[in-house]
N, C-alpha and C positions, 0 to 999 in steps of 0.2 A: 198688527197684521202685516208682517214683513216676510217676504220670500227669502229663503236661504240663497246665498250666492250660487249662481248656476254651476252645476258640476261640469267637468270637462266633457263637452258633448261628443268627443271622439271616443273616449275611453268609457263613457257611461255604460253601465250594464244594460240599461233600458234602450229602446230604440230612440234615436234622435235624427233630425234632418242631416246631421253631419256624419253619422256612422252607418247609415243603412242605404240600401239600393232596392229599387222596386223591379221585380221580374214578372212579366206578364206573357203568357204563352197560349196561343191557339184559341182565342175567343172569336171564332169564325162561324158563319151561319150553320154549317152542318153540325159542328160540335155543340153549339148552343141548342139547336133543335133536338138533339139526342139526350139532353140532360133529363134524368128521371129521379135524382136524389132530392130535389127541391123544385119549387115552382120556377120555371125557367125565366119568367119575367122578373121575379124577385132577385134571382141570381144576377141577371143583367143589371138591374138597378144597383146591386151591391158592388159589382165589379167596376161599374162606371164611377160610383162614389169613391171606391178605393183608389182608382186611377186619378180622380180629382184631388184626393189627399196627397198622392205622390207629387202631383204638379204644384199644389199649394205650398208644400214644404220643400220644394226644390230638390227632391231626391233624384239621383241618377236613375234613368229608366232604360231597361233593356226589354224590348218588345219583339217577340218571336212569332212567326207564323210557319205553317207547314203546307208545302205543295202548292203555293200560289204561282210560283214561277213555272212549274211544270204544267199548269193549267188544270190540275186535278182538284183544286180547292179554290175557294173565294177569299178575298181579303177580309180583314177583321170587320165585325159588325159596325154599322155606321155610328152608333152611339159612342163607341170607343174611338173611332177615327175622329169624331168631333172633339174629343178630349186630348188624344195623343197624336194627332195628325202631324205635329211639328217634329215628332221623334222618328228616327229611322226604324224600319222593321228588318229583322234578320230571318230571311226565309230559309227553309231547310227541307230535307227529305227524311231525316231521322225522326223516329217517334220520341226518342230521348234527346232533347235539345242539348244536353251536356256532351253529346257525341258529335255535335256540329262545331267545326273549328271557329267560324266567325262568331257564333253565339258565345262560346267559351271565352274568346278574346274580349268580347264586349263586356262580359261580366267581370273579367279580371281587370279591365281598363277602368272600371269604376273605383277601384281601390278600396272598396268596402267589403268587410267580412260578415256583415249582417245582411242577409238577403230576405226581403219580404217577397215570397214567391206565390204566384197564382197561376192556374192553368186549367184547361179542360183536356182530357178528363182527369179527375182526381187519381184514378187507379193506374194511369199510364203516364201521360205527358206532365203530370205534376210529381208523382211518386218517383219516377226514375231520375230526373235531374236533382230532386231534393236529396235523395239518398247519395247520389254521386257528390253533390256539393258538401254534404256532411262529411263524407270520407276525405274530401280535400281540405277540411279544416274550416269551412264556413259555418256560421250559425244561420239556420233556416227557420223562417217564421211563415206559417201558412195561414192565410185569412180564410177561415173555414166556411164563412157564409158568403164568400165570393167565388167559391169553386164548386164544381159539381161532377157527379159520376153518372154512369149509365143505369145505376140502380142505387137505392139506399144502401143495400148490402155492400155493393162494390165500393161506394164512397166511404162508408164507415170502416171497412176492412183496410182500405188504403190509408186512411187517417191513423189507424192503430199501427200499421206497419211503419209509417213515417215517425210517429211519436216514439215508438220503441227504439228507433234509430237515433233519436235526439232532436227531432224537429219540434219546434214550439208552436202550439196552436193558439191563434188569436182571432179576434173578430174585427169587423169593419169599425165599429164604434171604439173598441179598445185601441186600434191603430191610430185613429184621430186623436184620442185623448193622450196617448203615449207620446206622440210627436209634438202636440201642443204644450202639454204639461203645465203651463202657467198662463193665466189670462193676461198677465203683464206683457207677454210677448205679442204686442198689439198688431204687428204687421201681418200675422197669419190668422188673426181672429175672424175676419170676414170669411175666409175659406173654411175655417173650422166650423162655422155655423151650419155647414152642409151636414154635419153629424146629426142634426136634429130631424132631418128628412127621413121618411120611411116609405117603403114601397106602397103601403096602403094609403098614402097621402097624409097621414098624421104627422104633425110637427109639434113636438113637446114645447118648444120655446114659444111658438105662436099661440098654442093652447093656453100657456101660462099667462101670456099677455092679455088674452081675451078674458081669462078668469079674474085677472087683476083689475 
């Protein structure tokens, strides 16, 4: 029962803590309340869990907001501020964050070519920068159960458009597993255990312990 020697984590084709960056865009009260592609509470649970994964694995994090400085929008929801409060936010007026100078510079400064991208709404503030990043030579991964649109149709159409352009679709659980990869990497196992939590309160690990 021996693991293979770890691949080069920078050149690995899969996501690793050393080759990926986490991009999070516009999880603000108005945007969250307008989500109709899935249960908004479940979506919030999933994006918070995804943000926790980014922190656990030490990913560079670029956090963008829209129209806070202008007074036309509110800061990110408190659940995310509790997780990402130590990271700066890049406020902008553009719908497409890729067209904001400070945001682009922050992404480029990570030095990572694999971008794990999340945003509200799927059909606008996620699709537009994802397509632009692909064109600029980045690999973009979208956490599909941590993003949302103004309708199921809008969300799904946006996912198809992005996938046709080369965006890779992943889930919250897949992200945790891909970053952890080996239980022998003990330093991140405590954070990895968040993967067992679910919005409905079910925890597979705790259920297995009770059954045993």
